[in-house]
C-alpha positions as CSV (number, residue, x, y, z in Angstrom):
1,M,-11.6,27.8,-27.4
2,R,-12.3,27.2,-23.7
3,M,-10.0,25.2,-21.5
4,I,-11.5,23.2,-18.6
5,V,-9.2,23.0,-15.6
6,T,-9.7,20.0,-13.4
7,N,-8.3,19.1,-10.1
8,S,-5.4,16.7,-10.8
9,T,-5.3,15.5,-7.1
10,A,-8.8,14.2,-7.0
11,P,-8.2,10.7,-8.5
12,P,-5.2,9.8,-6.3
13,V,-7.1,11.0,-3.2
14,C,-10.1,8.9,-4.1
15,A,-7.9,5.9,-4.7
16,V,-6.2,6.3,-1.3
17,A,-9.5,6.6,0.4
18,A,-10.8,3.4,-1.4
19,M,-7.6,1.5,-0.3
20,A,-8.1,2.7,3.3
21,C,-11.7,1.4,3.3
22,D,-10.5,-2.0,1.9
23,L,-7.8,-2.3,4.5
24,I,-10.3,-1.7,7.3
25,A,-12.7,-4.2,5.8
26,W,-10.0,-6.8,5.6
27,L,-8.8,-6.0,9.1
28,Q,-12.3,-6.7,10.4
29,L,-12.7,-9.8,8.4
30,L,-9.4,-11.5,9.2
31,T,-8.4,-10.3,12.7
32,L,-11.2,-9.0,14.7
33,D,-13.9,-10.9,16.6
34,G,-16.8,-10.1,18.8
35,D,-18.4,-6.7,18.6
36,L,-15.5,-5.1,16.8
37,A,-15.9,-7.5,13.9
38,K,-19.3,-5.9,13.2
39,A,-18.4,-2.3,14.2
40,E,-18.8,0.7,12.0
41,P,-15.6,2.5,10.7
42,K,-16.1,5.4,13.2
43,R,-16.1,3.1,16.2
44,L,-13.1,1.1,14.8
45,R,-11.2,4.4,14.4
46,Y,-11.7,5.4,18.0
47,R,-11.2,1.9,19.4
48,L,-8.1,0.9,17.4
49,L,-6.5,3.7,15.6
50,H,-6.7,6.3,18.3
51,T,-5.1,4.3,21.1
52,A,-2.9,6.3,23.5
53,A,0.6,5.1,23.2
54,R,4.0,6.5,24.0
55,P,7.1,6.0,22.0
56,A,10.1,5.0,24.1
57,R,13.7,4.5,23.3
58,G,16.2,2.3,25.1
59,Q,18.8,-0.4,24.4
60,R,19.3,1.1,21.0
61,R,15.7,0.2,20.1
62,R,12.5,2.1,19.6
63,Q,9.4,0.7,21.2
64,L,5.8,1.7,21.4
65,C,4.5,1.5,25.0
66,I,0.8,0.7,25.0
67,P,-1.0,0.8,28.3
68,S,-2.4,-2.4,29.6
69,T,-5.7,-0.8,30.5
70,L,-7.0,-0.4,27.0
71,P,-10.7,-1.1,26.4
């Protein structure tokens, strides 16, 4: 008898990738306008998800400092 070994991490990884695609599609549909509403996922990733920000702490709080010169 032969046993076939499958990769047990493939289905969860595929499900996570599908959820990420759905989240980006809903983000475009509900919150974006102009050229970003019609942008491809690669452009969205570089325009929105790869923003340069700096974590800052003060007054017992953590804040994310985003520069005002973002494109």
